[in-house]
N, C-alpha and C positions, 0 to 999 in steps of 0.2 A: 408391777411397777405403777406408780402413781399415774392417773390419767392426763395429768399436767406433762410429767414429764413424757409419757408416752406422746404428745401431742408434740412436743418438741422434738421429741426425736424424730418423728415423722416429716415434721418440717424441714427440720436440717437435713434429713434424705431425701426430701424432695429437692432441696437447693441444691444439694450435690449431684444429683441427678441431671437438673436443669445446666447447672455450671458445666458438668462433662458433656453434655449434647451441646452447650455452645460453643467448646474448646473444639469438638470435632466437626467443626466448619469454618471454611476459609472464605470471605466476605471480598469479594472483587467488584469495582464499580467501574462499568465499561462504558466508554461515552462514543456515540456515533451521530450520523446524521440520517437520521431515518424521516425526516420531513424537509423541505426545502431544495433549491437545485445542488446541493452537494449529494443528496441520497441516492438520484439517477446518474451520478457521476463514479459509484461505485462504493458507497459508503454503506448503502443498504445490503449488498452483497457482501462486505467485509462482516458486518453483523450477523448474519447468518452463517458464514462460515466459523464465526466465534461462539454462536450458539451450538451448532454440530461439533465442534471439540467438546466444549463443557459437557453437553449430553452423553457423548461417547465415553468420556474420563467418568461421568458420574455413573454411568451403567455399568463400569467394569469395577466398581468400588471406591471411586475419586482418588484422590492423592494422598498414599500412606493411611487410608481410613478416615480422611477430611473428604466431606463432602465440599463441592464448589457452590457455593452461593451467589449467583452471578446476579449484579443490581444494573440493570440497563438504562442509560439516559440518552435523550433527544436533543442533541445540540440545536437542531432546527436550522442548520448551514450559519449560525448566527456564533461570533466568537464571546460578547458578551453573555447569552444562554450556557456557551461551553464552560466558560469561567463560573458562572453562579449555579451551573449543574456539579461542578468538581466541588465547589465548596459544599454544598448540599450533601452530596454522597460521604464527604471526608466529616464534617461536622454533625449532620443529621443521621445519614444511614449508619454513620461507622464503618467505613469499608476497610478493609485491612489494606488494599494497595489500589493503585488506579490503571485502567490498562483502556486500550482501544486507540479513539482519536482519528480521525481521516483527514480532516483539514491541517494544511501547515499553517494557515492565518491562527487557527486554534492552538495549534502544537507550541508554538514559539511562547505565547505569554502562560499557557500551563504548565509547560516542562521548568519554566523559571518559578512560577509559585509552588509548585509541587515540591521542587527542589530546596526551596526555600523553607518551606514547612516541614522538610523531611519526611517527605513520604511519598512511598515508592510509585514510579511512575513507568509503565512498559507499554512502547509506545509500535502498534502493530502495522500501521497505515502510512501516516503523513510522512512526506519526503525530504522537504527542503534543507538542504544541507545546514542552513544559517539554524535550526532548532539546536543542533548538537555543537557547532564548529565554534572553538574558544570559549564554550558556556562554562567548563570545570565542573559539570553537574558531577555530583555524586550518587544521586537515586533514580537518575532517568537513564532507560536504555532501549534501545531502539535495534532488534535483529533485523529490521527490513533492510533496504535500500536507502541511498540519498541521492539527492538531484545531481549532484556533480558526477555520476556514475550514468545519467540520461545521456547527459551532454557527451560525453566521451563515446557509447555505445553506437548512438543514432549518426554521430558525424564520422567514426571509424565505418561505420555500416556503408555509407554513401561513399566515403572515399575509394574503399574498397572495391565497389561496382562501377566507380565513376566510368573507367576506360572498357571495360570489359562488357558491359551491361550498358551505360547510355551512351556509351562511344564519345565521351567528353573527356578530354584531360582534367584531372582535379584543378589545375589553377583557372581552368575556365568554368568550371561548375558553380553555376550561379543559386547562393542559398539565401531563401526568408527566413528568419525566424519570426516568430508572431506569439503571442502568449499575455494570458491573462496577468495583469500585474499584481497580483499577492504574491507572498513569498514562495508558493509554490510555483506559480509560473516564472516568476522573475529568478529564480533559483536555478531554474532547468535552462531557461534563456541565456543565461551570464555563463552558464557551462558549454553550451552550443557554441556560443560566441568565442571562447575561448578555445575549445576543440577544435572548432571547425578552421579555425584562422591558423591553429596548431597543423593540421592536415592539409594546408595551402591554398583551400579552396576560397571562393569569393563571396563575402556575405552583402547582399544587393540591398536588405533591408532588414533593421530590427525594431520591431515596433510591440509596445504594450497597450493593452486595453482593460475596462473595467470588466469582471466577470458578467456583471449586472447590467452592462450596457444596453440599453434598446435598440441600437442601430451602430452596423459593423461596415456600412455602405463606402465610407471614406477609407478604411482600412482595405477592403478591397481594390478601390481605386489605385490606391500605392501600389499595392502589389501586381495589379495591369502594369503601372508604369515600370515598375523594377523588373518584371519579365523572369521570375524565378522559374529555375528547372524544378528545383526540390524546394517544398515548403516544409519547416519543421515547426510545429503547432503545440503549445502545450495550453489545455482548456479543460472546462471541466465537462457540462451537459449542456444546459441551454445555450452556453454562447458557443458552442461548436455548431450547433444546430442552426443557429441564427447565421453563423459566419457561413457555413455549407450553402444555406439557402440562399444567400444574397451574392456568394460567389457565382452559383448557378445561374442566377438572374443576370449578373451583370456579365456574364461570358468569362469569368478567371479560367484560365489554362496555364495549366503546369506538369511536370512529367511524373511525380510522385510525391503523395503526403506522408508524412512520417509524423505520427502523434507521441505523446509521453504520458501514457495511463490515464488515469482519470476516465473522461467521458470518451476518451478512443478506444480504451480498453472492453466499453458497452457495445460491443458490437450488435448484438440482437437489438437494441435500442437505436442505433443508428439506421440498422436495416430497415426498422418499422417506419420510418421517416423517408428515407431517402433509396431504400431497394438497391439495386446493382449499381447506383451512382459512387458507392463506397466499397466496391470490389476493389481489391489491390490495395487498400489503404492500410498502414502500419500503426503498429501502437508500441512502444517500448515500456516495460514493466519488469518486474520480478515475474517469473514463469507462470502461464494457468497450469498449475499441475498437472492436467489430464494431457499436456501437450508433449512431455519428457518421455523419452524412452526409457522404461523401466530399468534397463540394464545398465542406466547411467547412477541408478541410486543405491543405496544400501538398502539390504534385507528389510522386509516391512514396510518400505515407504511406498509400494505399490498398493499393498492392500490398505493403508491410510486413505491413496488418494481415491481410491473407489468407495471405501467408507464416506469419505466428502462427498464425493459426487451423487451416490445415492440419498445422502441425508440432502443436498441442496436440491435435488429433482423433485424431491418430496415436498419442497416447501414453494420452489418458482417454477416447477414442470419442465419439460427437456428443452435443449438449446445450447448455445455455447454457454459452457460455465466460466466467466470473468476471472483474470487475475486475482481481482478483489476477494473472492470467495475463498481463495486459498490462501490470501494474507491473513484475512481472518481467523482461519484453521490451524495454517502453518504454526504463527509467531503465538497465538494461544496455546498449541500445544508446548511449543518450546518452554513458554513459561510453566504450564502445568508439569510436564514431565522433565523438564532439566533444569529448572530453578527452584521451585519449591521444595522438593523432597530433599535436596541440599541444604536449603536454609532449614529446615525441619531437623534432619537427621542431624547433620553435622554443626548448625549454629544454634541450635536449639528454638528455632521458632520463626516466625513471619513478621517481626519488624522490619523497618528499612533497613537496619544494618545489616541484620541477618540477610535477607534477599539481596543485598548489594554484593555482601561477599561469595553468597552462593553465583550471582548472577556472571562475577568475574572470573570463575572457575569453569563455567560452560565452554567444551570444547568439543563442537562438534564436526566432523571432518567434511568435506564438500562430496555431496551426495547423501549426507544425513540427514536432508528435510526433504518434503514433498515439493519444494520449489528448486530443489538440486543444489543450494548453496549450502555451506556449511555456516557455523556460528563460534565466532572469539570475538569478543568485545576490546575495543581499545581500552588501555587501562589510564588509570589517573596521571596526570603531566602531559597527556596527549593533544593534540588539537582536536579531535573528534571522540574524546573520552567519551565511554557508552554507546557508541557505535559499532555495528557487526562490521569486521574487518573483512571478512569472508563473503556477504552478500555480492551479488551480481544482477545486473540487467539483461534480458533478451530483447531482441527485437522480433516481433510476430506481424505477421502477413496475413491478411483475411483475403480469402479466395472462396466466394460463392458461399461467405457466411461462417467459413468455418478458419480456425485459426492454425498458422502453422509457425513453427519457430526457423526464422531466417538468417539470426545472427546471434551469438557469435558460431563460428564454423562447427566449434567443437560439441556443439548441442543441436546443430542445424537438423531441421527435419524437413526441410524442402529446398529447393532451389528457386530463388525468387523473382518474381515478374518484375522486371523494370525495363523499360519505364511502362506506363498504362499503356496498355494494347491500342492499337488502333480502332477509332470508333468506343471508347471512353468518353465519358461525359464532360471529364476536364482535361482530357488529352488535347495538347495544342494541333 
């Protein structure tokens, strides 16, 4: 063979090999906040959980022979940075799809833009119902819970124990709803208001505030005047810390604190600052996987939970693994194990249309994920198209730094302590 022809053949073979190697990779752009206030509210643990799922799958050979190439971007707890990073991942990094996203304030515009560009977006963490409701998205899917479910869970919880634990008839139960005023906090608070009224309880205050507010003393003053029995609080991390510090300084008293995920689910961080002052606090969220009774889960889930816990502790050390770590792992796992294989095998690839069709076929029964819920997405033409209809929220209570599931009763692992015991910092 002439040298020129030989060289051309070698070059062609090299190009073919390179192309084959590229075809054996799935590039996913993950957007989380690992700096700024959202990092400590659960976004950074969610990224740890996501990385654990990707590493585990890649160590097992990837997805149908494809290695998962995860490109992580830091949204820095800013909406404009999140949008810019999404654009960069699509246009410069040439990712095949997008995933992650902690903040609902970021989720709302990102979902709109991703769908308009026909780019598949898989939402792992952000919960505002407004992200999905009446949007008619085709390429946006969310396997986790939505904010309307938080409102229902916490109001039902209080109503159920109003008479038996607090000794107060539901109609006399005084509820205060306070929240950061972004899509996340406003969405949960709106659901709280609707559900607590439905349960016949008395809402004595509903007040929003900026998550970056430097002073919340006026909110504390309003709460002192309102004299709530129970405070339902939706916030991130610095704002929760600021509120609790000023509440203690001003002598605010109440009988129970029920938070809704984010900063309230980072009990180790709260205890670092407040110690026993946050004993008997609550947080509503998808379940922290390690808290579930393995008997309620499908085969293989208990082993996955141990895998996550081991990998999480290697990064963060021992302690109470927050629900967000499970969210990152669980929802990434669903994408890798239940969506991608179907898209590749049945629909011929990983373009947005193939992924959309595959996602709509996901049918995981309750107990089939490490957070206990099943997965089946609402289809086109429904108000919450793309939202998982089988997701559910649990209410957890922290006792001496350890979480237990207090609600619903079907998965309950503790009899809750209500109200605060005598001598508690915030007990009346």
